[in-house]
C-alpha positions as CSV (number, residue, x, y, z in Angstrom):
1,M,82.1,4.6,73.1
2,T,78.7,4.1,74.6
3,M,79.3,0.5,75.6
4,R,82.8,1.2,77.0
5,T,81.4,4.2,79.0
6,L,78.4,2.2,80.2
7,R,80.7,-0.7,81.2
8,R,83.0,1.6,83.2
9,T,80.1,3.4,84.7
10,R,78.6,0.0,85.8
11,D,81.9,-1.0,87.3
12,L,82.2,2.3,89.2
13,A,78.6,2.0,90.4
14,A,79.2,-1.6,91.6
15,L,82.3,-0.3,93.6
16,L,80.4,2.5,95.3
17,W,76.8,1.2,95.6
18,P,77.4,-0.6,99.0
19,H,78.5,2.8,100.4
20,A,75.6,4.7,98.8
21,R,72.9,2.2,99.8
22,P,72.4,3.6,103.3
23,H,71.6,7.0,101.7
24,R,68.9,6.0,99.2
25,A,66.6,8.7,100.5
26,L,69.0,11.3,99.3
27,L,69.3,9.6,95.9
28,S,65.5,9.5,95.5
29,A,65.1,13.1,96.6
30,G,67.8,14.2,94.2
31,V,66.4,12.4,91.3
32,A,62.9,13.7,91.9
33,L,64.2,17.2,92.1
34,A,66.2,16.8,89.0
35,V,63.0,15.8,87.1
36,V,61.3,18.9,88.5
37,V,64.2,21.1,87.3
38,V,64.1,19.6,83.9
39,A,60.4,20.0,83.5
40,L,60.6,23.7,84.6
41,R,63.6,24.4,82.3
42,V,61.7,22.8,79.3
43,A,58.6,24.9,80.2
44,Q,60.6,28.1,80.7
45,P,60.7,29.3,77.0
46,W,57.0,28.9,76.3
47,P,55.9,32.2,77.8
48,L,58.3,33.9,75.4
49,K,56.7,32.1,72.4
50,W,53.2,33.0,73.5
51,I,54.2,36.7,73.9
52,L,55.7,36.7,70.4
53,D,52.6,35.0,69.0
54,L,50.4,37.6,70.7
55,L,52.5,40.5,69.3
56,T,52.5,39.1,65.8
57,G,48.8,38.3,65.8
58,A,49.0,34.5,65.9
59,P,45.5,33.2,67.1
60,G,44.7,31.3,70.2
61,G,46.9,30.0,73.1
62,P,47.3,31.1,76.7
63,A,48.4,34.5,75.5
64,A,44.8,35.6,74.9
65,V,44.0,34.7,78.6
66,L,47.1,35.8,80.5
67,G,48.3,38.7,78.4
68,V,51.9,40.1,78.3
69,V,52.0,40.8,82.0
70,G,50.7,37.5,83.0
71,L,53.1,35.6,80.7
72,S,56.0,37.6,82.0
73,A,55.0,36.7,85.6
74,L,54.7,33.1,84.5
75,Y,58.3,33.2,83.1
76,V,59.6,34.6,86.4
77,L,57.7,31.9,88.3
78,F,59.2,29.1,86.2
79,T,62.7,30.6,86.7
80,L,62.3,30.9,90.5
81,L,60.9,27.4,90.9
82,A,63.7,25.9,88.7
83,A,66.3,27.7,90.8
84,G,64.9,26.5,94.1
85,A,64.5,22.9,92.8
86,G,68.1,23.0,91.4
87,Y,69.4,24.2,94.8
88,G,67.7,21.3,96.6
89,Q,68.9,18.8,94.0
90,L,72.5,20.0,94.4
91,L,72.3,19.7,98.2
92,A,70.8,16.2,98.0
93,L,73.0,14.7,95.3
94,A,76.3,16.4,96.3
95,G,75.6,15.2,99.8
96,L,75.0,11.7,98.6
97,G,78.3,11.8,96.7
98,N,80.3,13.2,99.6
99,R,78.9,10.7,102.1
100,T,79.5,7.8,99.7
101,L,83.1,8.6,99.1
102,H,83.7,9.3,102.8
103,S,82.5,5.7,103.5
104,F,84.5,4.3,100.6
105,R,87.7,6.0,101.6
106,T,87.4,4.7,105.1
107,Q,86.9,1.2,103.9
108,L,89.8,1.6,101.4
109,F,92.2,2.7,104.0
110,T,91.2,-0.1,106.4
111,H,91.6,-2.6,103.6
112,V,95.1,-1.3,102.7
113,L,96.2,-1.5,106.4
114,R,95.1,-5.1,106.5
115,Q,97.2,-6.1,103.6
116,P,100.4,-8.1,104.5
117,L,103.8,-6.5,104.6
118,A,104.7,-8.1,101.3
119,F,101.9,-6.0,99.7
120,H,103.3,-2.8,101.1
121,E,106.9,-3.6,100.4
122,A,106.1,-4.2,96.7
123,R,104.7,-0.6,96.5
124,E,106.0,2.9,97.1
125,E,104.4,4.6,100.1
126,G,103.7,7.6,97.8
127,E,101.8,5.4,95.4
128,L,99.4,4.2,98.1
129,L,99.1,7.7,99.5
130,T,98.1,8.9,96.0
131,R,95.4,6.3,95.7
132,I,94.0,6.7,99.2
133,V,94.0,10.5,99.3
134,Y,94.1,12.0,95.8
135,D,92.5,9.3,93.7
136,T,89.5,9.2,96.0
137,A,89.3,13.1,96.0
138,R,89.2,13.1,92.2
139,L,86.7,10.2,92.3
140,R,84.5,12.3,94.6
141,Q,84.6,15.2,92.2
142,G,83.8,12.9,89.3
143,V,80.9,11.2,91.1
144,N,79.4,14.5,92.2
145,N,79.6,15.8,88.7
146,L,77.9,12.6,87.5
147,L,75.2,12.9,90.0
148,T,74.5,16.6,89.9
149,R,75.1,17.4,86.2
150,V,75.2,14.4,83.9
151,L,71.9,12.9,85.1
152,Q,70.1,16.2,84.7
153,T,71.8,17.0,81.4
154,F,70.8,13.6,79.9
155,V,67.2,14.0,81.0
156,T,67.1,17.6,79.7
157,F,68.5,16.5,76.4
158,V,65.9,13.8,76.0
159,A,63.0,16.0,77.0
160,T,64.2,18.9,74.8
161,S,64.6,16.6,71.8
162,A,61.1,15.3,72.2
163,V,59.7,18.9,72.2
164,L,61.8,19.8,69.2
165,V,60.4,16.8,67.3
166,W,56.9,17.9,68.2
167,I,57.5,21.4,67.0
168,D,59.1,20.5,63.6
169,P,60.4,17.0,62.8
170,R,62.5,18.3,59.9
171,L,64.4,20.8,61.9
172,A,64.8,18.3,64.7
173,A,66.3,15.9,62.2
174,V,69.1,18.4,61.5
175,L,69.8,18.7,65.2
176,A,69.7,14.9,65.6
177,A,72.3,14.4,62.9
178,T,74.5,16.9,64.6
179,G,74.0,14.9,67.9
180,V,75.1,11.7,66.2
181,L,78.3,13.4,65.0
182,V,79.0,14.8,68.5
183,L,78.5,11.3,70.0
184,I,80.9,9.8,67.5
185,A,83.5,12.5,68.4
186,M,83.0,11.8,72.1
187,G,83.5,8.1,71.5
188,R,86.8,8.5,69.7
189,A,88.1,11.0,72.2
190,G,86.8,9.2,75.3
191,G,89.0,6.2,74.9
192,R,92.1,8.3,74.3
193,I,91.3,10.5,77.3
194,F,90.8,7.5,79.6
195,R,94.1,5.9,78.5
196,A,96.0,9.2,78.9
197,A,94.4,9.8,82.3
198,R,95.3,6.4,83.5
199,K,98.9,6.9,82.5
200,Q,98.9,10.3,84.2
201,R,97.7,8.8,87.5
202,R,100.6,6.3,87.3
203,R,102.9,9.3,86.7
204,E,101.4,11.0,89.8
205,G,101.9,7.9,91.8
206,K,105.6,7.6,90.9
207,L,106.1,11.3,91.7
208,A,104.5,10.8,95.1
209,G,106.7,7.8,95.7
210,V,109.8,10.0,95.1
211,V,108.4,12.7,97.4
212,A,107.6,10.2,100.2
213,E,111.1,8.6,100.0
214,D,112.9,11.9,100.1
215,L,110.9,13.2,103.0
216,L,111.6,10.0,104.9
217,G,115.3,10.3,104.2
218,I,115.5,14.1,104.7
219,R,118.2,13.7,107.4
220,E,120.5,11.8,105.0
221,L,119.7,14.2,102.1
222,Q,120.6,17.3,104.1
223,A,123.7,15.6,105.7
224,Y,125.2,14.2,102.5
225,R,123.7,16.2,99.6
226,A,123.8,19.7,100.9
227,G,122.8,22.0,98.0
228,A,121.8,19.1,95.8
229,V,118.1,19.0,96.7
230,P,115.5,18.4,95.5
231,D,116.3,14.9,94.2
232,A,116.9,14.8,90.5
233,R,114.3,12.1,90.2
234,F,111.7,14.5,91.4
235,G,112.4,16.8,88.4
236,R,112.2,14.0,85.9
237,Q,108.9,12.6,87.4
238,N,107.4,16.0,87.8
239,T,108.1,16.9,84.1
240,R,106.6,13.6,82.9
241,S,103.6,14.2,85.1
242,L,103.2,17.7,83.6
243,R,103.4,16.4,80.0
244,Q,100.8,13.7,80.6
245,E,98.5,16.2,82.4
246,Q,98.9,18.6,79.4
247,K,98.0,15.8,77.1
248,V,94.8,15.0,79.0
249,R,93.8,18.7,79.0
250,R,94.6,19.0,75.3
251,L,92.4,16.0,74.4
252,G,89.6,17.3,76.5
253,A,89.8,20.9,75.1
254,T,89.8,19.5,71.5
255,L,86.7,17.5,72.2
256,V,84.8,20.6,73.6
257,F,86.0,22.7,70.7
258,R,84.7,20.2,68.1
259,T,81.4,19.9,69.9
260,E,80.8,23.6,69.9
261,V,81.7,24.0,66.3
262,L,79.3,21.3,65.2
263,L,76.5,22.8,67.3
264,A,77.1,26.3,65.9
265,V,76.9,25.0,62.3
266,A,73.7,23.1,63.2
267,V,72.0,26.2,64.8
268,A,73.0,28.3,61.7
269,L,71.4,25.7,59.4
270,I,68.3,25.6,61.5
271,L,68.0,29.4,61.4
272,W,68.1,29.4,57.7
273,L,65.6,26.5,57.2
274,G,63.3,27.8,59.9
275,A,63.2,31.4,58.5
276,R,62.1,29.9,55.1
277,Q,59.3,28.0,56.8
278,V,58.2,31.2,58.6
279,Q,58.1,33.0,55.3
280,A,56.1,30.1,53.8
281,G,53.6,30.1,56.7
282,G,54.6,26.7,58.0
283,L,55.8,28.0,61.3
284,T,54.9,31.1,63.4
285,L,57.6,33.4,64.5
286,G,57.0,32.2,68.1
287,D,57.5,28.6,67.0
288,L,60.9,29.5,65.4
289,V,62.1,31.4,68.4
290,L,61.0,28.6,70.7
291,F,62.8,26.1,68.5
292,I,66.0,28.2,68.4
293,T,65.8,28.7,72.1
294,Y,65.7,25.0,72.7
295,A,68.4,24.3,70.1
296,V,70.7,26.9,71.6
297,G,69.8,25.5,75.0
298,L,71.2,22.1,73.8
299,Y,74.6,23.8,73.6
300,R,74.7,23.4,77.4
301,P,73.8,19.7,77.5
302,F,76.1,18.8,74.6
303,G,78.9,21.0,76.0
304,Q,78.5,19.4,79.4
305,F,78.5,16.0,77.8
306,A,81.8,16.9,76.1
307,R,83.3,18.2,79.3
308,H,82.1,15.2,81.2
309,S,83.7,12.9,78.7
310,A,86.9,14.8,79.3
311,R,86.5,14.6,83.1
312,S,85.1,11.0,83.1
313,G,88.5,9.7,81.8
314,K,90.1,10.8,85.0
315,T,87.2,9.6,87.1
316,F,87.2,6.1,85.5
317,A,91.0,5.9,85.7
318,C,90.9,6.7,89.4
319,G,88.0,4.2,89.9
320,E,90.0,1.5,88.0
321,R,93.0,2.0,90.2
322,L,91.0,1.9,93.4
323,T,89.0,-1.2,92.3
324,K,92.2,-3.1,91.8
325,I,93.1,-2.6,95.4
326,M,89.6,-3.2,96.8
327,L,89.3,-6.5,94.9
328,R,92.6,-7.8,96.3
329,G,92.0,-10.0,99.3
330,P,94.6,-10.1,102.1
331,D,97.2,-12.8,101.5
332,I,97.5,-13.2,105.3
333,A,94.1,-14.0,106.8
334,D,92.4,-16.3,109.2
335,G,91.6,-19.7,107.7
336,P,88.1,-21.2,107.8
337,T,89.2,-23.5,110.7
338,A,91.4,-21.1,112.6
339,R,90.7,-21.0,116.3
340,Q,91.7,-18.8,119.2
341,A,95.2,-19.4,120.5
342,P,95.4,-20.7,124.1
343,P,98.0,-19.1,126.4
344,L,101.2,-19.9,124.6
345,S,104.4,-21.1,126.3
346,G,106.6,-20.0,123.3
347,A,108.2,-23.1,121.8
348,I,109.0,-22.1,118.2
349,A,109.9,-24.5,115.3
350,F,110.8,-23.9,111.7
351,D,110.5,-26.9,109.4
352,G,112.0,-26.5,105.9
353,V,110.9,-22.9,105.7
354,S,111.6,-21.0,102.4
355,V,110.5,-17.4,101.6
356,T,111.0,-15.6,98.3
357,S,112.3,-12.0,98.3
358,P,110.0,-9.2,97.0
359,R,110.6,-8.6,93.3
360,R,111.5,-4.9,93.7
361,R,114.1,-5.8,96.4
362,R,115.6,-8.9,95.0
363,G,118.7,-7.6,93.3
364,G,119.3,-11.0,91.8
365,R,118.5,-12.8,95.0
366,K,115.3,-14.9,94.8
367,W,115.2,-16.4,98.4
368,A,115.1,-14.5,101.6
369,L,115.1,-17.8,103.5
370,R,115.8,-21.2,102.0
371,G,115.1,-24.5,103.8
372,A,115.4,-23.1,107.3
373,T,114.9,-25.8,110.0
374,F,115.5,-25.2,113.7
375,S,113.6,-25.1,117.0
376,I,113.6,-22.8,120.1
377,E,112.4,-24.1,123.4
378,A,110.0,-22.1,125.6
379,G,112.0,-19.7,127.9
380,E,115.1,-20.0,125.8
381,R,116.9,-16.9,124.8
382,V,118.3,-16.9,121.3
383,A,120.3,-14.3,119.3
384,V,120.2,-14.6,115.5
385,L,123.3,-13.1,113.9
386,G,124.0,-12.4,110.2
387,P,124.7,-9.7,107.6
388,N,122.0,-7.6,106.0
389,G,119.6,-9.7,104.0
390,A,120.4,-12.9,105.8
391,G,116.8,-13.4,106.8
392,K,116.7,-12.3,110.4
393,S,113.7,-9.9,110.0
394,T,112.0,-12.5,107.8
395,M,112.2,-15.1,110.6
396,L,110.6,-12.6,113.0
397,R,107.8,-11.9,110.6
398,L,107.1,-15.5,110.1
399,A,106.9,-16.2,113.8
400,M,104.3,-13.3,114.2
401,R,102.6,-14.3,111.0
402,L,103.2,-11.0,109.4
403,A,104.1,-13.2,106.4
404,D,103.6,-16.9,105.5
405,P,106.3,-19.2,104.2
406,H,106.2,-20.2,100.5
407,E,107.5,-23.6,101.6
408,G,107.5,-25.4,104.9
409,S,105.8,-24.5,108.1
410,V,106.2,-22.4,111.3
411,S,104.7,-23.8,114.5
412,I,104.4,-22.6,118.1
413,D,103.9,-25.1,120.9
414,G,103.7,-27.8,118.3
415,R,100.9,-26.3,116.2
416,D,101.1,-24.5,112.9
417,V,100.7,-20.7,113.4
418,R,98.1,-20.7,110.6
419,D,95.8,-22.8,112.8
420,Y,95.4,-19.8,115.1
421,T,93.5,-16.6,114.5
422,I,95.9,-13.7,113.7
423,A,94.6,-11.5,116.5
424,S,94.9,-14.2,119.2
425,L,98.4,-15.0,118.1
426,R,99.8,-11.5,117.8
427,S,98.2,-10.4,121.1
428,Q,100.6,-12.7,122.9
429,M,103.7,-11.3,121.3
430,S,105.7,-8.2,121.7
431,V,108.4,-6.9,119.4
432,V,110.8,-3.9,119.1
433,F,111.7,-3.2,115.5
434,Q,115.0,-1.8,114.3
435,D,113.4,1.6,113.3
436,S,110.7,2.9,115.7
437,V,107.7,4.9,114.5
438,F,106.0,7.4,116.6
439,F,102.5,8.2,115.6
440,G,100.9,11.6,115.9
441,L,99.4,10.6,119.3
442,S,100.1,11.4,122.9
443,A,102.9,9.6,124.7
444,R,100.3,7.5,126.5
445,D,98.6,6.4,123.3
446,N,101.8,5.5,121.6
447,I,102.8,3.3,124.5
448,A,99.4,1.7,124.8
449,L,99.1,1.2,121.0
450,G,98.6,-2.5,121.4
451,R,96.5,-2.3,124.6
452,E,94.0,0.6,124.4
453,D,92.5,-0.4,127.7
454,A,95.8,-0.1,129.6
455,T,95.5,1.9,132.8
456,P,97.6,5.0,133.4
457,E,99.6,3.1,136.0
458,E,100.4,0.3,133.5
459,V,101.5,2.8,130.9
460,R,103.8,4.6,133.4
461,A,105.2,1.2,134.5
462,A,106.0,0.3,130.9
463,A,107.7,3.7,130.3
464,R,109.8,3.2,133.4
465,R,110.9,-0.3,132.3
466,A,111.9,1.1,128.9
467,D,113.9,4.0,130.5
468,A,111.5,6.4,128.8
469,A,109.8,7.9,131.8
470,T,112.4,10.6,132.5
471,V,112.3,11.8,128.9
472,I,108.5,11.9,128.8
473,E,108.2,13.6,132.1
């Protein structure tokens, strides 16, 4: 369990560290405050021990100097300082997590937008939407939990265990044996939770794909399937997602239940053994109460470890899905020797061009284009006719280098389009696709999408040439 968890944590840290690096000051402040919180929490029960020792006549210690009132004030002081340090730690580490995931989500979305059309056509829009929006949101929750709770919990556990060993090694051994059993339980459950969470995220992605498809085709659904919405696929995918989510929750709840039962048994055993030592004079009553306070206090760290193990499955599953996208380089990119395209005259030539169809759209047809060879002279107007799937749109994509041929070459003005930078090539082309998309921008920004520096006069002139000026006005 430990090695798998450490490996997944390392992979997640490698994914997010470039985005966290600019905020190292927040990390340092958060860690320092976490250490202060732990120190104060560990010190907090000692005034109670000294008061009990004072009341039962145990000799020595700060009780003789401070008295009951002074020790009570010391307890309040420890509590207030711990609360203040905890507040500062939460602000620092949660702020670090939020800023890190904000930067990561921005880079992820930019990375996805740069992927070629083949990448997007091989995936449902809802699947990508789930990863960019919901997986990153869950990842942010998991990272914030890791930063604000798990780090402090781990340090608290180590510090408390050291104090318990110092008070009574034999009683500490009982608690340590329980800790080993809890870690074994976490190890066995952690892998199952991770696999179930990974499968649940896939279910969510498929469900989002159905939603996106139906929303895109809402006109057709309402026109042809009146009274038959929602899509039956939505019900099936929604049910599968529910079952998988229930499985993840059940595994997590079982782990927490087992952890709490083991800890309860351990505390009961410590109470029995400790009471015998107090009767034999080996421990003071204050020592036993202090030990029990710490042992019960470990309920929280162990319980949080168990809950984190349940949540970390979702966190690691989201991180794994996002890592797969981030590690994927764009298939369409500028080559090492690509240069700026000069003003192009527009002579286009296809030489033995073949392109395979996307797997999810083949339907038994492997090639979208096969051995296409032709040329179009500059200034020549050409109409390409053919049925659906004949390769018309594919030819357009190749000319604009929205896709690259699997065989053959496409050249403009006698030079392979891959010799030019993508930006300099596409900036000299204009295209009207079969289905237009209007972004949530102003009319001016939609028209000037490819030329943000266009003047208002140029935008109006373009609208007039497209016969859109009257509608806009």
